[in-house]
N, C-alpha and C positions, 0 to 999 in steps of 0.2 A: 683979200681976202680976210675977214678977220675972223676968232676963234669961235665963236659960235658958231656962224657961218659952215666953219671946217666940221665941227660934232655934228652937225644934221646933215651930213652927208651920207655917211653908212647906213642909219637909218632908215634912210630914201629910197638907197639902192636895196635895203633887203624887203622892202615890202609889198613887191612882187612876191617872193618868194613864201614867205610869210601868208599871202591870201593863197597861195598853191595848199600848202601847208596845214590851211585851218580847216577843211571838210574831212582830208583825211582825221587829224586828230577827233573830231568829234564826232566820226563814226567808229571809233575805237570806244566809246563811252559807251554805258549799258551792258547785256547779254554778251555771252559771245555768239558767234557765227555759227546756223544751221539750230542751234533752239531744237525745242521736243519735239519729235516725230507727229506731224497731225492724225490721231486716230478716232476724230471725231466721225459720224455717217454725216451723207449730206442732206440739206433737204431743202427744203421749197420755201422761199422768202415771199415771195407775191406771185398774185395770179393775174390774166385778166381774161373774162370777167372774173369780181371780185366773188368770191364764196355766195352762196346764198341769194344773187342776183336776177330779179326778175326782167321781164317786158327785156329780155336782151334781144337786138336786131339779129335778122337772120344773117346778115353778112357780118354779124362781126367776127374780128381776128380773136384767136384764142393762145395766150402767152402765159407759161410757165419760167419761174425763175427764181434760178440755184442760187445758193448761197455760193457753191464754187464748181468748178467746171466739173463733168461728171463723163462718163463713157458714151458716147452717141449709142452705140448696135445695145447694151445693154436696157439702155432707159427707153427707147423704143420698143424694143421685145418685153416691156415692162407694162406699156399702156394700155389699157382697157378705157372702152370707148362706149356707154351703154345711153341711149338704144344704139344697137352700131348701124353704123353709116352704110348707106348702100354700096358705096368704091370704099376703098380700103385707104384710110388716114394719111397723110404726107406730113411729113417732119422738117423743119427748115431751122438751122441751129445759129443765131447769133451769140457767139463768146458760150457763157451763161444761162442765156435766155433761148428758150423751145419755142418755136413756132407752131401749134396745131393748123395743118388743112384739112377742112372737110370739106370734098369736093361737092359742088352742087349746093354750100350752105347749108344753115342749120334750119330743122323742120320746125313749123310753127307748133306752138300749144303743148311744147315738149319739155319736160326736166331732162339736161344732161347730164350725166355724173364723168367725171375723165379722173378714173384713177390710174396712181405713179406705183407701180408695184415693186416688192422686194425686191427682185434682180437686179433693180437698178445702182451703179457703181460709180463710188470717183475715181477718178488716175491712179488712186491708192488700191486700189480695187474693196473699198469700206460700202459696203451695201447701208443704203438708206435703211432707217430703222424698224420703220412700219409703213405701209399704204399708205396712201395721201391720198384724198379726193375731193376734187372742185365740184362744186355741183350749182347748178345756174339753170334758171327756166328762159324758156321765150315766149310764154306765156305770164298769166296775173300771180300764180301762185307755183309753189313747189309740190310736186310730190311726197308723203312724208312716211310710206310704209316703209318696213325694214324687217329685213329676219337676218340673222345672227346666231352666232353656234362653234362648233368646233368640226374639222376634222382629226380624226384616229388614224394610223398607218402604222403597218410593222416597221416604213423606212421614214425618211425623213418629209416631214407635214410641212416647211415652208417651200414658197413658191406654188403649191399646190393651187388650183383655179376653182373656184365655187361659181357653177353654172347654173341660172334662172332661166327659166323657160314659160315664159305667159299660158296657157291653156286657152283663155280666151277666147281667142282666134280659131279656133277648133283643131280639129289634126293630134296627131300626137308627135310630139319632137323625137327626132333621132341625133342624136346628139353626133353622131358620126357622118352625117351629110347636114345639118343643120347647125351656125353656130348660134350661140345663146343671145338674147335679148340683154342679158345684163350679165357681168364677170365682174368678181372681185378676187382679192387673193389671201393665201392664208398666210399669217406669219410663223414664228418659228417657233411658236406654239401650239400650231393647228388652229388658233383664234381667228375667225372670219363675222364680217360684216355689210351685208349690203344694206346699203340707205338708198333713200331718196323715191323709194318704188312707187308704180302708180299701182292703188288698189286693184286686186284682181285673184286667181289663182295661181300656184306657180309651182313648178318641177327642180327638183332641186339635183346636181350630179358634183360630186367633186371629181376634178379631172387633172390628173397630171400631165397636163398638154406639154410637151417635148420640144418639138416643133413649132409651137406656137401661131399654128395654121386654125385655129378657132373648129376644129374638127377632132373629135376622139377616135383613136386608133388601135381597136380591140387587140393586137396583137404586140404592141410596142407600150401603152401609158396606161397605167393606171386608174380605177373610175370607183367613185363612191358612189350610191344610189341610196335618196333617201326614203323612208315608213310611209310615206304618204306624201301628198302633195298641201300645199296649204293654202289657204287662205285670207286674204288681207280684206278687212272692212273699216269701212269708218268707224266703227265702236273697236276693233282689233287692230288696229293698221299694226303694231309691231308684234314679231313672236322673236322669244328668245331661248334658247338651252338648246338647239337642234344639234344633230349629233349626225355624222357621216362616216362608215369605216371604207377607206378606199384598196383594193386586191387587185390585181393581175387578172382579170376575168380569164376563165378556161371557155373558149368559143370553142373550140374544135373537139370533134370526135377521137374517142382513142382509138389504136389499132395494134393488133397484132402484129410487132416490127419483125420479128424472127424467132428459127426454135433450131435448138442445136444438141445434139446427142451425146451426152459427156461420156456416157458406156453404154455395154449393152442393156441397162434397166435405168437408168434417165437419160429423160429429157428435162433441159431448160426451155422455158417459153419466157420470150423480153419481148415487155409491150411499151408502147410509145409514152407510156405515164403510169403511175401510179394508179394502181384500181382499188374500189371498193372490196376489200378482203372476201366480205359476206357473198360478192356477186363471183366466185370461182373456187370455194371450197366443197362443191359434188364432184366427184369424179365421174360422170354421168357427163356432166358438161361436157367432154371432150370428144371428140371421133378423131382416131387414129389409125390410118389404113394406108394398105399397101397393096394396089390392085384390088382383088377381091378379099386379100386378107385382112382382120385387123386387129390393134392392137388394145387391148385392157388398160387401162390406170388402173392401179392398184393403192395409191395414196396422193396426197402432194400437198404444197405449202407453201407458204409465201415466202420470198427469203427476207431476213433478221435484219438485213444491211443495206439490203438495194430493193425496198417493195414493188420495184417495176419487173422484176424478177419472180419467176415461178416456178417451181421443182416440183417433179415429175416422176413418181416410181411407176414403172412399166413393168409385162412380163416381157420376157426376153425378145428382143428384136430380132431379128434376121439381118444377118453382117451387109450389109452395102444395097439394101432395099432402098426405094426410093420410096419412103412416105411422106405424105400429107398429117396435120394436125390442125382441126376444126375447133374452134369453140364456137357452141352453141351460146352462150350467155355472159355479158360482162359488163361492167361499165366505171366508169373513174368517180375519184371523190365529188365529183361534181353532177353527177347523175347523168352526165353522157352516155349515150350505150357506144359500146362497138362499132367501129364503121361498117356496112355491110361487108363495103369489097375488101374489107381487111382483119377477116376473121381466120384465114387462113394460111399456114405454112408451110412451107417442105424442108423436109430435111432427110439425110442418110440414115441409113441404120449404122451402127456403132460395133465394129468388129473386136473390138477387146470387150474383155469382162469388168464387172465391178470387181475392182480390188484397192480403193481407194478407201484408205481411213474415215472414217468420221472425228469431228475436234468440236472442241467445246465453244461456245460463241458470246456468252454474256448470262450474267446472271441478277436476279432481283430480290435480295439486296445484291449489291457490287461489293466485291474484297474487302474488307478494313472499313463498312460503312458503320457511320454512328448515327444515333438516334432513329436508332428502329423501331415503330412503332409497334407495342406488346400485341397486335392481333395481322401482323404480318406475315405475310405464303411466301413460300420461296420457290422463284421460277428461275430453269435452268435450260438454257437454249443451245443446241446443237445445229450443225451444219447439213444435217440429211437426217432421212427416218429414221427412229432407234428401233431395235426390238425392245417392246413395252417391257412386258412380263423382266426381263434380267435388267433394264434400269430400275423400276421399282425395287426390284431385289438388293441391287448396289449402293441404294440412296443410304442413306442418316444424319439427323439432325441430333445433335450431342451437345450438352451444355456445357460449364465449366469442371463441372464431376464428370465428365464423359459419357454420362447418363442418357441413354437414348432416350429421345420424346417420340409419344406415337403418334399419329397424324395420318392423313389419306394421301393417294396422288392420283391426280389426275393429269390427264394431254388434254395441254390448249391446240396443240395441234400433232402430229407425227414425230415432229422435231422438237416441240417443247414442253416438258413435265412441269408442272404445280404441285405443290406439295403444302396441305394444310393443316399444322399444330391442331389434337384436340382441343386444348385447352392453350388458354393466352401464355404466350414468355414473359418470364419476369425482369421486374423493372433494373436495369442497370447492372445486366447482363453479360457474359460473352457466351457468346454460341458459333461452334462448328458443324458446316457442310460438308460432309464427305462421302463421296462416291469410288467405290472399289475399280477403278479403270479397267484391271485385266478380267473382271465381268461384264464389261460395258460392249454392245455390241451392233451395228447397224443391223438392217432389214437382212443384210447376206451372208451377217457373220463377221465383218471385219473389226475386228478393235477398235477402240479409239485411241490417238493417236498419242494423246497426251498419257503420263506418265504418271500425273499426280492430278488429283481435281479435290482442294480444297477452300471454300469460303468461310472466311470466318469472318461476325460482323458486333455490334453489342447495340441494346434493347435500351430507349429511351426512359430516364425519370419523369414518373406522368405528372412530377409534381409538377416540372416546368410547363405542362401544357394550359392551355386555356381555351377560351370558347368566341365565337361571335354568333348574335343570334338578334333576332329583330321580326317585322313582319314584309312581304310581300303584295304589292296590290298593283294591279293594270287599271291607268287613267281611262282607258276605252271601256265601256261596259259593252260586253254581248260576244267576247272573245273568249278566245279557249286554247285547251295547249298546256303543256307543263313549265316551269318557268326554269330555266340554267344559270344559276349566281356562282361566282368567281373570286375568291378572292387572293390576293397574291401579291409578294412582297416585292416591290419593284427588285429585279437583277436577282431576282430568290425565288421559295417556292410557291407553288399555288394550291389551291386545293379547290375542286367543282365538287355543288350538289346540285341535283334535284328535286324540286317543290314541285308537286304534282298539282297543286291549285294554287289558289290565294291562301293567302294566311301566313302563318307564322315559320320561320327556315331557322335552322341553327346549326356553326360550323361547330365538332365536338373534336378535341385534342389536337387543335393547332397548336405551332408553336409560336412563342412572340415574337412581337415584330409591330411593322407600321405597315397595314393592309392598305389596299384598295380596292374597291368592289366593284365588277360591271357585271348585269344580267341581261338575259334575252329572254323574249315567250316564242317558243319552239311550237308555232302555229301551225304547219307544216308534219311534225311530226318526227321527222330523220333523225334527230338527235343531235343536231350541229348547227350553226348559225349558217341562214342563208342569206348571201350578201345580196340579193336582188339581179334583177337584171335592165338594161337600158333599151335596148328594144328588142322585141317588144316587150314594155315596160313590166318590170313584175317589181312592187315593191320588195327593199332589203326589210327581215323582219327587225323588230323595233327590240333596240336594245338604249342603255342607260348605266351610268355609272354614278357611284354613289358621291356626293358633293365633298364630303372631306375624308381626310386618312384617318383610318381606325386604327389606334394605339391599343394593342393587346400586351398585356403583361402576365406573368406566370401564376396563375390561380385566382383568377381577377376576370370573371368575365364580362366581354363587353357586350352590352345589352341596348336594348332599344334603337338599332338601327335600320329605321323603314325606309324602305324599298318603294317606290312609285316608281311605273315605268309609265312614260308621254303615251296618251292617245295619239 
């Protein structure tokens, strides 16, 4: 063996080892393993049929191809098919590809819309960024009608569905019974868009369909009712800027849930929900009896902290007597009257006398409040009916020089008094409200439990205030009722004014800030926004939002903010 042959042998022997090590060496090049966490939302890369395809065969298969694996259940629960198939669609997964099977096949001459809602999530629980819609037609063309707008809610609007019922078929749709013809889902801003609608008249509902069964459950789910029906025509196939406000509808009538005697002169009534205060204010509204003996109601007021409770002051009860109390009239905040079979409650006459001391509950303004308006009134609430003449004598409002201010006291109810100064308060001054607690008594002569009642506050500098002004007009002719206009700072203060008719409006003496304006027309005259009813259908009162944020600066009125209420 020569020298050159001997030198090649070690290299040849090492070749298998080098070959094995080469992939490992290559793998170590570039970025380290792991990399950044995938935070991108899933998206749909391709579909079959392709978007806006026409003359789709009735036996076509429908596919959605995602860019990544998604959680099957979240996706399936977020898919809406319009028009709704007669039988529930089935789903079959092929990796990242979803096949949607419509039993019986597609219908002829129909525009179909497959919507994938924002509830769809990938395996990292990241939701799809916005709803995706696939439209295609089994006919020669696609329907081009569209309705779009925004859903407002006190809670989260993302995932709330917009349901549309076509009214041309006759009858009145009941969302609790009949599934909608068209469905889409709002995004995280509450925005929705229903595309590819056939021309016709539509009734809209915004529904928080928690169980995904395409039926509205009044006991558990929120709903928003549109202010009118919407007609799509060849001349006006698209309507934009629709607004719906969701709420949990109050569908049950209130009931008198119970009565209990606190002492021989006090009776508490407990209702199943908060009641309209004006429906309960007259002592003659109550009948209290034990056999042939009746018990008179002398005074009453609603609990300041729990409005479902009503406190009655009665003549002295007979100890251990079996009483019944009947409420003749009353209704809740939604206007539902008391249930006829739940207006009466039983209680046993108390044995102990009224010896409980009343106590201070709340004041307006609160202690240590700042920026109090110069035309403020002072209100003080107690736990029970007070001796009003004594309370009036015990009250004083003084400035920083301890000079009492003259004014007039009125009683909002038997436990809440209000003081209105004869003149405006001085700007940027400190004031003190004091009550001589040793002189305060309830109606039975029990002294106040508090040893000191002092409330201090500071008034505002009026130079910091400003105004918002403009005009309000109704786009629907022949309508009536006052306008209620609210200007509010998000997560801050708000002001409401009432404009009796169309024309000028003005917010005066408001704090600087960025304001949003919302307004509605109170056509039923009850002084509050009426949300409507899904069935039997009653439209919600029409409302609107001013499209821009209004910047208010001190001593710089912001004018020309004209409001138009859509028809």
